[in-house]
N, C-alpha and C positions, 0 to 999 in steps of 0.2 A: 481687753483683759485676756491674759494668757492663762489657760487652764493648767493647774498644777496636777501632775499625775498622782501625787500623794493623796490628793483629795478625791479624784475620780477613779483611779485605777488601782491604787494600793501598790503592791510589789510588782514592778514592771518586768521582772525577770520571767514571770510566767505568762505575760501578755504577748499577743501577736504584735510585732513591730513592722514598720515599713521595710526593714531589711529582709523580712520573711516573704514578701511578695515575689511571685514568679512573673516573668515577662508576659504582659498582656492582662494580668490580674488587676482588678480595681478594688479599692476599699475606701472607707471613710475615716478621717483622722479623728481620734478621740481626745488625745492630749499629747503634750510634749514633756518628757522628763529632762533632766540635765540642769545645767546652771542657767541663771537668768540671762546672761549674754547670748547663749545659744537660742534660748526661747525667743528673745527679742529679734535676733537676726532671722530666724526661720519665720516668725510672725510677719516681719516686714516683707517677706517674699511670698506671703499668702498661705503659708503652712499653719493653718489654724483649725480649731475644732469644727467639725462638720464639713470640711472640704473633701471633695472626692479626689482621689489621687490614684494613678496607675503607674506600674513599672513599664517604661518604654523599652529600655535596653540596659545591658551591663557592659562595661569595658571587658576586653578579653580575659583579664585576670580577676574580674568581678568587682573591681573598685576603680573609679567611681561608678555610679549608676545614674541613669537619666530617668526622671519621673515626669509625668505629665499631669498638670493641674491647672484649672481655670484657663485652658487654651494655650498654655505655654509649657516649655520644657525646663526642668530644673535639675541640675547635676548635684548630687550629694554623695559624700563619702559613706561607706557602710557604717562607720562609727556614729555618724550623725543620724542615719536612717534607723539605727537601733534605739535612738532616743524618742522616736515618734511612734506612739501607740495607736494602732488601728483596730477597727472592728474585725471580728473573725475569730 
C-alpha cells in the first residue's frame, strides 16, 4: 500500500522533503505525494514509508542527486525528491 500524503501529511508545501536533505544527512520517509505512476515507480525501488534514506551526493549543478537506502544507491531528480516527504 502506498501512503497518500493527503492522508498523513496534509499540505506538503510546508513539509520537509527529500530535496531538503544535505549531503550525509539521513531521515525517514513519511509518504510520497504526486501522481499514482510516480508513487508506484518509487515504491518498486524501495522508496516507501518508514525507510531510512540519506543524501550521498549531488551532481555539480545539483541535479540529479544520489541517495542511499537499504544498502544501494538511487539517483533521483530534484523534482522527484520534492514529492517525498521525510521526518524533520
